[in-house]
BAMAR-564217 format. One record per atom (N, C-alpha, C, O, CB): residue in one letter; y, x, z. Coordinates in steps of 0.1 Angstrom, whole numbers, plus 2048, in hexadecimal, padded with zeros to 3 digits. Last residue first. Glycine has a CB too. Layout:
<sites>
AYXZ...
</sites>
This chain:
<sites>
D9745F17FFD9706007FFD9746067F1D9716127EFD962601802M97A5D6800M9855E0802M9815EE802M9895F7805M98D5DD80ER9725BA7EER96D5C57F5R9775D07F5R97D5D37EAR95F5CA7EFL97B5987F1L97F5A57EBL9795B07F4L97C5B1800L98F5A67EBL96957A7EAL96D5857F3L9725917EAL96E5927DFL9615897FCI9675577EAI9695637E2I96E56E7EBI97756B7F3I9725607D6K95053E7F7K95B5477F8K95B5527EEK9505567E9K95B54D806G9445207E7G9465287F3G9525327F2G95C52F7ECG9395307F6I9435247C5I93D51C7D0I93E5257DDI9385307DDI92E5177CDH95B5247AAH95352A7B4H94D51F7BEH9525147BFH95B5347BBR96C519798R95E51A794R95551E79FR94951C79ER95C523788S98751779BS97F50F7A3S97050E79FS9695057A1S9845007A3S99A528790S992520787S98A51678ES98550C788S98952A77FE9A65367A5E9AE52B79FE9A5523795E9A9517793E9B9532797M9915477ABM99453D7B5M99C5327AEM99A5267B1M99C5437C0L992557794L98654F797L9895447A1L98553979FL97B55879CQ9AB563797Q9A955A78BQ99C55278EQ99C54678AQ9A756377FH9A75727AEH9B05677AFH9AE55E7A3H9AF5517A4H9BE56C7AFA9955857A3A99057D7AEA9995707AFA9955657B2A9905847BBE9A5592790E99A58A78CE994580796E990575794E98E593787A9B759E7A2A9BC594799A9B058B793A9B257F792A9C359B78DA9A65B07B0A9AC5A57B7A9B159A7AEA9B058E7B1A9B85AA7C0E9985C77A9E9975BB7A0E99C5AE7A8E9965A37A6E9885B979CG99A5DB7BBG9A15DC7AEG9A15D07A5G9A85D079BG99D5E87A7M9875D47CEM9955D37D1M99E5D37C4M9A75CB7C3M9995DF7DAP96B5C17C0P9725CD7C5P9815CC7C6P9875C37BFP96E5DA7BCF9605A17CBF9675A97C1F96C5B67C7F9705B67D3F9735A17BBV94658C7CFV94D5977D6V9535A07CBV94B5A67C3V94359F7DFS93F5697CFS9415757C8S94957F7D1S95157B7DAS94A5737BBY9355567E3Y9335547D4Y9345627CDY92B5657C5Y93D54A7CFV928551802V93055B7FAV92C5597EBV92055B7E7V92E5697FFI92754181FI92453E811I92D547808I939544807I92652F80DP91954983EP92454A835P91F548826P91454D823P92B558836R90553084FR90653D849R91353E840R91853383CR8FA541840I8F1522869I8FC52185FI8FE52F85AI8FB539861I90951A865K8DA52B876K8DC51C873K8E7519869K8E650F862K8DD514880G8D654487FG8D4541871G8D553386DG8D052F863G8C654686EA8DE54B898A8D1545897A8CD541889A8C253D886A8D153889FA8F8554894A8EE55D899A8E0558897A8D7560895A8F15618A7F90453B88DF903546883F8F8550887F8F055487FF91054E881L90252E8A5L8FC528899L8FA53388EL8F0532887L90451C894P91253E8B7P90353E8B8P8FC5388ACP8F053B8AAP8FF5378C5W92C5378ADW9265448AAW9175448ACW91054B8A5W92D54F8B2V93351E8B7V92F51F8A9V92852C8A7V91E52C89FV93B51E8A0Q9385208D3Q9315158CEQ92C5168C0Q9225108BCQ93A5098CFQ9455398DAQ93C5338E3Q9335288DCQ9275278DFQ94352C8EFE95553E8C5E94B5488C9E9415428D2E9355458D1E9525548D0I9665278C5I95D52A8B9I9525348BDI9465328BAI9655308AES97452B8DDS96B51F8DBS9615218D0S95551E8D1S9745138D9D9815438D7D9785428E2D96E5378E1D9635388E4D9805418EFR99153B8C1R9875468C0R97C5458CBR9705468C9R98D5548C0L9A25298CCL9985248C2L98D52E8C1L98152B8C0L99F5228B5A9B053A8DCA9A952F8E3A99E52A8D9A9935278DDA9B25248E7T9BC54A8C8T9B25508D2T9AA5468D9T99E5478DBT9BA5598DCK9CD5388BDK9C253D8B5K9B75448BEK9AB5438BBK9C75478AAE9DF5348D2E9D75298CCE9CB52E8C5E9C05288C7E9E05208C3A9E954E8D4A9E25488DFA9DA53C8DBA9CE53A8DFA9ED5438EAV9F55528BCV9EA55A8BFV9E25548CBV9D65548CBV9EE5698C3S9FF5338ADSA0153E8B6S9F45468B8S9E95408B6SA0753A8C3R9FE52988BR9FB527899R9FC5348A0R9FB53F89BR9EC52189BPA0152B86FPA0D52D878PA0A52C887PA1352E88FPA17523874R9E6528864R9ED535864R9F953686DR9FB540874R9F2537856L9DD50D865L9D851786EL9E152486FL9E352987AL9CA51C86AT9E74EC864T9E64F985ET9E3503869T9E5500875T9F44FD857S9DB4CA864S9E04D686BS9E04E1861S9D94E1857S9D84D9877G9D94A686CG9D84B2863G9DD4BE86AG9E44BD874G9DE4B0855T9D348386DT9D848F873T9D649A868T9D149885DT9D1493880I9CE463878I9D246B86CI9D9478871I9E3477877I9DB462862L9B944D886L9C0459889L9C246187CL9B8464875L9B9462894L9B9429888L9B6436881L9BE441887L9C943F88CL9B8435872R9B440E88DR9B7417898R9B3426893R9AC42D89AR9AF4148A5K9B23FA87BK9A640387DK9A840D888K99E41488CK9A340A870A9CB3EE87CA9BF3E687EA9B33EE881A9AA3EA888A9BD3DE871M9DC405879M9DC3FD885M9D03F5887M9CA3F5892M9E83F4886V9D640D85FV9D541686AV9D440F877V9CC412880V9E142086AT9DC3F5851T9CE3FB851T9CC40485CT9C2404863T9CB402844R9F73F3855R9EF3E985AR9E03ED85BR9D93EA864R9F03DC852LA04408848LA0240A857L9F93FF85CL9F3400867LA0F40985ED9FC41782CD9FD409831D9FA409840D9EE40B844D9F33FF829LA0B43081CLA0442D828LA0741F82BLA1241B82DLA08436833EA0A446801EA0E439805EA05435811E9F9435810EA0D42F7FAVA144697FFVA0A45E800VA10451804VA1B45180AV9FF46280AAA1B4897F4AA2047C7F6AA154727F5AA0D4727ECAA2B4797EBVA0E4A17EEVA1149E7FCVA174907FEVA1748C80AVA1C4A8800G9F24A87D8G9FF4A47DBGA024A07E9G9F849C7F0GA034987D2R9D84B07D5R9DD4A67CCR9EB4A17CFR9EF4977C9R9D349A7CCQ9D54C37E9Q9D44C87DBQ9D94BD7D1Q9DC4C17C6Q9C54CB7D8T9DC4CA805T9E24BF7FDT9E14C17EET9EC4C27E7T9F14BC801A9C94CF823A9CF4D4817A9D44C780FA9D04BC812A9C64DD80EI9BE4C3838I9C04D183AI9C64D782DI9C94E382DI9B24D883CH9BE4A584BH9C34AC83FH9C44BB842H9C94BF84CH9D04A683BI9A948C855I9AE499859I9B14A184DI9A84A4844I9A34A1862L9A546E864L9A8474857L9AF481859L9BA48185FL9B046A84ER98D45C877R997467877R99846D869R98E471863R993472881G98843A883G98544687BG99145087BG99C44D87FG98344286DG989422890G98A42E899G98843B891G986446897G98042E8A4V975413879V97E411884V97D41D88DV973422891V97A40488CA97042B85DA96B421867A97641E871A981425871A95F42586EL97E43083DL97D43484BL978428853L97C41C851L98A439851L983427823L97642C827L97442E836L96842D83AL973439820Q99E421822Q995416820Q98741B825Q97F41282BQ994413812L9A943A826L9AC430830L9A242582FL99E41F839L9BA42B82EH9A144680EH99B44B81BH99E441826H99543F82EH9A245881EK9B14397FBK9A24377FBK99C43C808K99243580DK99C4407EFP9CA443802P9C7435805P9B8432804P9B342980BP9CE42B7FBF9C645F7FBF9C945B808F9C644C80AF9BF449814F9D845D80AY9C24687E1Y9B64657E9Y9B945E7F6Y9B04587FCY9AF4737ECE9DA46D7D6E9D54607D3E9C845D7DBE9C34527DBE9D345E7C5G9E24867EEG9E647E7E3G9E04717E2G9E04697EBG9E34867D6A9C54987FBA9D148F7FDA9D54887F1A9CC4837E9A9DD498802V9B34AF7FDV9B84A97F0V9C54A27F2V9CF4A57EBV9AD4A07EAM9A44B7812M9AD4C180DM9B34BC800M9B94C47F8M9A54CE80AD9974A782ED99C4A5821D9A64B181ED9AE4B5825D9A4498820L97D49983FL9854A683FL9894A7830L9814A9827L97B4B2843I97A47C851I97B481843I98348E844I98E48E84AI98247783AA965469867A96F474865A96E479856A96447A850A96C48086ED955452865D95C455871D96746086FD97145F876D95245A87BI95343884DI95344784FI95B44A85CI96744585DI95844F843G93F41A851G94B42284DG94A430851G940434857G95841C852H92A409857H93340E862H94041385CH94A411863H92C41886AP916401846P9213F7849P92C3FD852P9363F6854P91C3EA84EQ92241982EQ92140B833Q91540A83DQ90B41183BQ91F401827S923432822S92843082FS926423835S929421841S937434830W91A42F808W912437811W916435820W90E435829W91544680ED92E41F7FDD9204197FED918422809D91141C811D9194197F1R9434317FDR944425805R93641F807R93341A812R94D41A7FDV93A4447EBV93C4487F9V93C43B802V93743B80DV9494507FAA9394347D4A92D43A7D9A92E43E7E7A92543D7EFA9294467D0P95442D7D0P94A4227D4P93D4287D9P9374227E1P94841A7C8F9604487CCF96343F7D7F9594357DAF9554337E6F9704397D4W95A4577B5W95345A7C2W95444F7CCW94C44D7D5W9574677C7Y957456796Y95E44D7A0Y95744D7ADY94E4457AFY95F43F79AD95747978ED95246C78DD95A463796D96246879ED94346A78EH96149079AH96648C78CH96147F788H96647977EH961497782Y9544937B1Y96148C7B2Y96748A7A4Y9714847A3Y96A4947BAN93348C7B7N93C4947ADN94948C7ADN94A4817A9N93649579FF92648D7D7F92B4857CCF93448E7C4F93C4967C9F9324787D1A90A48B7EEA9154937E8A91948C7DBA9104877D4A9124A27E7R8FA48380DR8FE4807FFR9094897FBR91148E803R9024717FEE8F3493823E8EB48881FE8ED483811E8E4480809E8EE47C829C8F54B7822C8FC4AA820C8F149F81DC8E74A1816C9064AB815G8E94D0824G8E64C682EG8ED4B982CG8EB4B0835G8E94CB83BL8EC4E2810L8F14E681DL8EE4DC827L8F04DE833L9004E881BN8E24D47FAN8DA4DF7FFN8DF4E480DN8D74E9815N8D94EB7F6L8F84C47F4L8EB4BE7F9L8E34C8800L8DC4C680AL8E44B77EEC9094D77EBC90D4D07F7C9004C97FDC8FF4C9809C9174C67F4F8FB4DF7D3F8FE4E97DEF9014E27EBF8FC4E67F5F90A4F27DAQ8FD4C87C4Q8F04CC7C9Q8F14D67D4Q8EA4D67DEQ8E84D27BEV9194C97BFV9134BD7C6V9054C17CCV9034BE7D8V9124B17BDK91A4E07B0K9204E07BDK91B4D47C5K91A4D57D1K92F4DF7BBE90C4D7798E9074E37A0E90D4E37AEE9064E57B8E90B4F0799I91C4C2790I90E4BF794I9094CB79CI9024C87A7I9054BD788S93D4C679ES9334C8793S9264C4799S9244C37A5S9334D678EG94F4C47B4G9544C37A6G94A4C579BG94E4C5790G95F4CC7A5A9494AF7D1A94A4BC7CAA94C4B97BBA94B4AE7B7A93D4C57CDT94849F7F1T94B49F7E3T94C4AD7DET94F4B67E5T9584977E0A92F49680AA93A49E805A93C49B7F6A9344957EFA9364AD806A92448B82AA92448981CA930492817A93949681EA92647B817V91048D848V91B49383FV91948F831V90D48F82CV91B4A2841R90C487869R90848385CR913486852R91E481854R90347385CA90A4A0883A91149587CA90A49286FA90249A86AA92049A879G8FF4B5892G8F94A8892G90049D88BG8FC49188DG8F64A48A0F9084CE891F90B4C789DF9074B889DF90A4B18A5F91A4C789FA8FF4D6878A8F94DC883A8FC4D5890A8F44D689AA8FE4EB884V9104C6868V9024C3868V8FB4C9874V8F34C387BV8FB4C885BA9294D386EA9274C5872A9184C1872A9144BA87BA92E4BC868I9234ED864I9264EB872I9244DD876I91E4DA880I9344F0875Q91F4E7848Q9154EE850Q9174EC85FQ90D4E9866Q9154FD84DI9374DA840I92A4D483FI9204DA848I9194D384FI9254D5830A94A4EE845A94B4E284CA93D4DB84CA9394D5856A9564D9847T942502833T942505841T9424F8849T93A4F7853T94D50E845S9484F581BS93A4F981ES9384FC82CS92D4FA832S936505815G9644F181EG95B4E681DG94D4EA820G9464E2828G95C4E180FV96E50C81FV97050382AV9664F882AV9604F4834V97E4FE82BG966513805G96251B810G96351381DG95A514825G96C527811S9594F77F2S9635017F5S95E509801S954506808S9704FB7F8S9484E27EFS9434EF7EAS94D4FA7EDS94A5057E9S9404EE7DCG9554CA7F7G94A4D07FFG9454DD7FBG93F4E4803G93F4C7800G96C4BA7F4G96C4C87F0G9614D07F7G9644DA7FDG9794CE7F2Q96D4A7810Q9724A8803Q9734B67FFQ9794BE806Q9804A1801V95549B824V95C4A8821V9604A7813V9584A880AV9534B4824L95048283CL95248582DL95A49282CL965493831L958479826L93A47B856L945483851L944484842L93A48683CL944492857T92F466870T92F469862T93B47185ET94646E864T92E45C85AE91D46E88FE928468887E92746D879E920476875E93546C88DG90947D89CG90646F897G91146988FG90E45F889G9034678A3A9204908AFA91248E8AAA91047F8A7A9134768AFA9084938B4S94348D8A6S93848D8AFS92A48C8A9S92A48789DS93A4838BBL9634978A0L95649489AL94B4968A4L94B4A18ABL95449C88DR9794A08ADR97B4958A4R96E49189CR96F488894R98649889AP9844B28C8P9794AC8C2P97C4A08BAP9824968BFP96E4A88CCP9A04C98BFP9994C08C8P98E4B88C1P98D4B88B4P9A34B58CDE9844D58B4E98D4DA8BFE99B4D58BBE9A34DD8B5E98C4E98C1F9764CA89EF96F4CC8ABF9784D08B7F9744CE8C2F9644D68AAL9844C9886L97A4BF889L9754BF897L9704B589CL96E4C1880N9994DC886N99B4CF881N9914C4884N9944B9885N99D4D0872A9904F4891A99C4EF895A99F4E1891A9A64D9898A9A74F8890W9784F8882W9774F6890W9844EF895W9834E689DW974503898V9824FC868V9794F186BV9794EE87AV9794E287DV96A4F4866T99251386CT997507867T98F4FB86AT9944F086ET999508857F97F526876F98B52287EF990515879F99450C881F99652D87EV96E52785FV96952386CV97551E875V97451487BV96152E872A98053084AA979524849A97451F856A976513859A96D526840E98A549855E99353E851E98C531850E991527855E99A541843P97155985BP97C555865P984549860P98553F868P985560867L95C55D846L95A554851L968550858L96954485AL95255B85CA95B570832A95B56282EA95D55883AA95E54C837A94F55E826A95658883DA964585839A966577835A971572835A96958E82EA93B58A83FA94258584AA950582848A95757B84FA94158F856D932598828D931589828D939583834D93E578833D923585829I9355B3831I93D5AE826I93E59E827I949598827I9385B2818L9215B4845L92E5B8848L9385B283EL9435AC841L9305C7849D90959A848D90E5A6841D91D5A8844D92459E845D90B5A5832I8FA58E865I90458B85AI909598855I90D5A185DI90F58285FN8EB59387CN8E458E870N8ED58B864N8E858685AN8DC582873S8FC599890S8F45A488AS8ED5A087ES8EA5A8876S8EA5A8895P91D58A88DP90F589891P90759488AP90959787EP90A57B88EI93A59B894I932597889I92459688EI91E5A0893I9335A087DP95258F8ACP9475988A9P93E59389DP93C58789DP93E59C8B5L9735868A3L9665828A7L95B58D8A4L95D593899L9625748A1C9965858AAC98A58C8A5C97D5868ABC97D5818B6C98B59B8A9Q9AC57C8B6Q9A85758A9Q99C57C8A3Q999579897Q9B45748A0G9B258B8CBG9AD57E8CEG9A95768C2G9A456B8C3G9B75768D5A9BD5A28C0A9AF5A38C5A9AA5958C8A99D5938C6A9AF5AB8D2P9CF59D8A2P9CE59B8B1P9C059B8B5P9B75968AFP9D558E8B4A9CC5B888BA9C95AA88EA9CA5A989DA9C65B28A5A9BB5A6889T9D55CD86FT9D55CA87DT9D25BB87FT9D45B3876T9E25CD883C9C25DE856C9CB5D485AC9CA5D3869C9C15D786FC9C85C7853L9B95F2839L9BA5F1848L9C45E684BL9CE5E4844L9BF5FE84EE9B95ED81EE9AE5F4824E9AE5F4833E9A35F6839E9AE60381FA9C15CA816A9C45D8819A9B85DF81FA9AF5D9824A9D05D9823Y9C75AE819Y9C45B580DY9C85C380EY9D15C8807Y9CC5AE801G9D05A5833G9C15A7830G9BE5AF824G9B45B5823G9BA59B831G9E959C83AG9E65AA83BG9D85AE837G9D45BA838G9E95AF848G9EC57F850G9EF587844G9EA595845G9E7599850G9FE586840A9E3574866A9EE56D860A9F2574853A9FA56E84BA9FA56D86AL9BE574869L9CB57B868L9D6571863L9D356685EL9CB58685EL9A0576879L9AA56D873L9B7574874L9BB57987EL9AA55F87AA98458C874A99158987BA99957F872A999580866A99959587EC96659B87FC96D594875C97958E87CC97958B888C96558986DV9585BC887V95F5AF88AV9635A887DV9645AE872V96C5B3893R9465D5897R9475CC88BR94E5BF88ER9495B8897R9385CA885D9555F08A8D94F5E38A8D9515DC89BD95B5DD894D9565DB8B3G9636088A6G95660789FG9505FA89FG9465F7898G94D6118A5V9726078C6V97260C8B8V96460D8B2V95B6118B9V97861B8B8K96C5E78D7K96B5F68D6K96D5FA8C7K96A5F38BEK95E5FB8DCW9755CC8EBW9755D28DEW9745E18DFW97B5E78E8W9805CE8D5R9795C3905R96C5C18FFR96A5C88F2R95F5CB8EER96A5B28FCP9935C790EP9895D290FP97B5D090AP9735D9909P9885D591ED9AD5BF8F9D9A25B9900D9975C4902D9935CA8F7D99C5AD8FAC9C95D58FBC9BE5CE8F3C9B35CA8FCC9B05D0906C9B95D78E8G9DE5E4904G9DB5D790AG9D15CF903G9D05C3904G9E85CF90AD9E55F48E6D9E75F38F4D9E45E58F9D9E75DB8F2D9F55F78F8G9CB5F28CCG9D95F38D1G9DA5F28E0G9CF5EF8E7G9E15E78CBL9B16068BFL9B55FB8C8L9C45FD8CCL9C86088D0L9AC5FC8D5E9A260B89FE9AC60F8A9E9AF6038B2E9AF5F88ADE9B96168A3A98F60188FA99260F88DA99B614898A99B62089BA999611880I9745EA88DI9805EE894I9835FD893I97A605896I9805E98A3T96A5E086CT9675E7879T9745EB87FT97E5EE879T95E5F3877G9685C085CG9695CF85CG9655D4869G95E5CE871G9775D3858S9775A484AS96D5AA852S96E5B9852S9735BF848S95F5A584DV99358D84BV98C59A847V98059B84FV97E595859V9965A5849E9AC577840E9A0579847E999585841E999588835E99656C845M9C3576830M9C356F83EM9B6570845M9B456984FM9C856183CG9D7584819G9CB58581FG9CB58082EG9D2586836G9C659381FL9F359880DL9EA58D80DL9DE58F815L9DB59A819L9E658A7FEIA0E5A6820IA025A8818I9F959C818I9F8596823I9FA5B581CPA215A2833PA2359C826PA1859E81CPA17598812PA305A1820SA1759B854SA175A4849SA1959D83CSA1459283ASA095AC848AA2D587869AA2058A863AA22594857AA2C595851AA1957D85EGA47581870GA4058C877GA3358F872GA2D59A876GA3F588885PA4555F867PA4D56A86CPA45574874PA3D57187DPA59565875PA29559850PA3155685BPA3A562860PA3756D85CPA28551867PA2D55F82CPA26561839PA2F55C844PA3B55C843PA2256F83APA35544814PA3855181APA30552827PA2D54882EPA4755281DYA2B5367FAYA26535808YA2854280FYA1F54B810YA16532808KA3353A7E0KA3452D7E5KA3052C7F4KA315217FAKA2C5237DDGA2E5517D1GA3B5507D8GA3D5427DEGA4953F7E2GA465527CEEA155557C7EA1F54E7BEEA2D54C7C4EA365477BEEA195407BBRA095607DDRA0B5687D1RA155627C8RA1C5697C1R9FD56A7CAQA075497EDQA105547F1QA1355D7E5QA1E5627E3QA0A55C7FCY9F453A7DEYA025357E0YA0B5407E4YA175407DFYA0252A7EAL9DE54B7E1L9E35487D3L9F25437D5L9FA5477CDL9DB53D7CDD9DA54B7FCD9DD5587F6D9E45557E8D9ED55C7E4D9D15607F4A9D3531801A9E0535806A9E45427FFA9F05457FDA9E0536815H9B95307F8H9C352B7EFH9D152F7F4H9DA5307ECH9C251B7EFN9AA550800N9AD543803N9B853E7FAN9C05457F4N9B2542812L99156A802L99C5637FBL99D5557FFL99454E803L9995647EBG98A58281BG987575815G99357080EG99E571812G98256B81FC9835A4819C98C59A81CC98958D815C98558E809C99B59F818A9705BF827A9725B581DA97C5AB822A97E5AA82EA9655AE819A9745D5838A9695D582FA96B5CB823A9695CF818A95C5D3836V98F5E6847V98A5DA840V97F5DD836V9805E582EV9965D3838K9925F0866K98F5F6859K9885EB851K97D5E7854K98660385AI9AB5E387AI99E5E1874I99D5E8867I9A65E785EI99B5D2872L9BA5E6899L9BA5EB88BL9AC5EA886L9A35EF88BL9C05F988AV9C35CC8B0V9BA5D78ABV9BD5DA89DV9C25D2896V9AB5D28ADE9DA5C48CBE9D55C38BDE9CA5CE8BBE9C95D78C3E9E05C58B3G9E85C58E3G9DE5BB8E1G9D85BA8D4G9D15B08D1G9E35AE8E5HA045D28D3H9FE5CF8E0H9F45C38DEH9F75B98D8HA0A5CA8EAG9FB5DD8B1GA045DB8BCG9FD5D78C9G9F15D88CAGA0E5D08B9P9EE5F689CP9EC5EA8A4P9F55E98B0P9F85F38B7P9DD5EA8A9KA005FF87FK9FD60388DK9FA5F6895KA025ED895KA0860B893P9F660285CP9FC5FB867P9F7600875P9EC605876P9FA5EC866V9FB61C846V9F161684FV9F960F85AVA01615861V9E7621854PA1161582APA0E61C836PA0361483EPA0260883DPA1B61D83FAA03611809AA0B60C813AA08614820A9FD61A821AA095FD816D9FE60F7E5D9FD6167F2DA076117FCDA1160C7F8DA006267F0A9ED5F77D1A9F85FF7D4A9F56067E2A9EC6037E8AA055F67D5V9DF5E37B7V9DC5EC7C2V9E95F57C4V9EE5FA7BBV9D05F57BFA9ED5C37B0A9EA5D07ACA9E75D97B9A9EC5D57C3A9F65D77A4L9F55A47A1L9EE5AB7ACL9EB5B97A7L9E65BB79CL9E25A37B0H9FE59678BHA0859D793HA025A479FHA0A5AB7A7HA13593798E9EA588780E9ED59477AE9F859C781E9FA5A877FE9F259276CP9EA56F78DP9E157A792P9E558778CP9E2591792P9D357678FGA0E56578BGA00564789G9F757078FG9FD579794G9FD56277BGA285687A4GA23563797GA14562797GA0D5607A1GA2756C78CPA3F57F7B1PA395727B2PA3456D7A4PA3B56F79APA425687B8AA355A17ADAA3F5977ABAA385897ACAA2D5887A8AA4759879ERA205B07B7RA2C5B77B2RA385AE7B0RA435B27B1RA285BD7A4VA0F5B07D3VA145A67CAVA215AC7C4VA2B5AC7CBVA175987D0K9F55C87D9KA035C47DAKA065B97D0KA005B97C5KA0C5D07D7I9DB5D17EDI9DE5C97E1I9EC5C47E2I9EF5BC7ECI9D45BE7DFI9DB5F37F8I9DC5E57FAI9DC5DE7EDI9DE5E57E2I9E95E2803R9CF612807R9D16097FBR9D25FB800R9CB5F6809R9C660B7F1M9E262881DM9D761F81AM9DA61780DM9E5616809M9D4616826
</sites>
């Protein structure tokens, strides 16, 4: 089969099409004929040699795919059949014509969603659900600030939060992206190249913000503490502006704040399966009903993986970038 190989750690130019053996599904796994793979910032870091895959995971890039089941491993969940349309969360291996996935990390693709577009769903939906809703950190009627609202995770968070009755604001990096967030259902959206902080503070008055989904960190951290309401939740999913922050514990104590964060990739199959079950029950009907949708900006052919990575690094995109594997 063909894969996208990282010839050496470095820039996008080190990506190339190569041949590799077809993987064999293990116990409780399925083999997927990949239609498309979603790009994530973790792919860029792994390509640069800064984010190795977890022990036992495929060294091939790619943490989410869509496609059809080609083979079932021993002990596989009997719900799955060869030929089923699925999208799946992976620890690695998605930049390939075929990949394996634990059956518990697969979801059926709703009939109203295109097979290619479905590759945009797993990583973003699992991340949003694991950080905002499982355990519950956002309820109907509460306020949510999404930093980076035009990203794949950000656009998913906006849609799901609005669908569940939250009031949402977001930041984004251009006038076009701000309008995109408003079109998704945000009450307000702000260009983070301007001084967004007072505008967000004014929007949230007099109560403050109940939850902030943040992929920035760094110097944004003390601003977020000021914005949060009593009992507010600050949830970190990335650290684009740096990992070192200054924390005044008096603010945390006075407001009774929850400061947390998580990564998804190293979690056990059992944890991801539990998330899958909850997502299928509570989020998947929203896709089937057309209330939320995958946001796909560009689909690149397999041979243009370098160009796809260059686009992601430029941050010009809105929503997800996909690689088509046919």
